[in-house]
N, C-alpha and C positions, 0 to 999 in steps of 0.2 A: 254346461254339460252335466247330466245327472251322475250322481255317485251311486254305483251299484255294489252290493256286498252280500255275501252268503252268511247267514247267521243261524246258529242252532238255538231254537226257542224251547224253553222249558215251561211246562204247565205247572201252575200253582192252584191248588184246590182248597176249597173250604171243607174241613173235616176229611182229609184224604183217606184215612183208614176206613171210613164208611162209604167210599166211592163218591164223595161230595162233588158238587158241580165246580167247573173251572171258574175262577174269579179273575185271573189275568195270566199273561205269559211274560217271560223275561229271558234275557241273555245272561250267560255267565261271564264274569269279568275276572281276570287274573291280576289286574293292576289298577292303581288309582287313576292313571291317565286315560283308561278306557272304562268309564263307568257303565253300569248295567243299563240296558234299554228295556223299557216296559211297553207292552201292547195290551190293549183291551181285548177281552175274549171275543167280542163280536167282530174284531178286525182280523182275526186269524182263521184261515180255512180249517175245517174239522180234520183231525187225524187221530189215529190210534196210538196209544202209548203216552209216555210222559215227556217226550221231546222229539223234534223233527227239524230238518233243515229247510230254510226258505231263502229265496232271493229277494232282497229288499232294496229299495231305492230311497235316497235321501232327497226330499223336496221340502222347501220352505222351513228348514231347520228341524224336520221331523222324518222319521223312517216310516216307509209304507211298504207293506208286503205285496210282492208281485205274484209269486208262485212258489209252490213247493218244489224242492230239488233234492237230488241225492246228497248224501253227507260228505261232500268234498269241500275242504276249506279253500279260501282264497289263495291264489298263487303268489 
């Protein structure tokens, strides 16, 4: 059975003050038991702003983005 989770992804840019291009996306982590997850820029659908919520699925030990969702956390 697949594991589904909603994650807020944050954009990391090269030279952000100059509006540089996106180099990767990551999740925020508030504990050591839940490390950050990183995504390549080409694996994340385009969106405006510095962060957005996505529904992700864990397959083969890796998280894959399924679609963008509203900013509602897991229940």
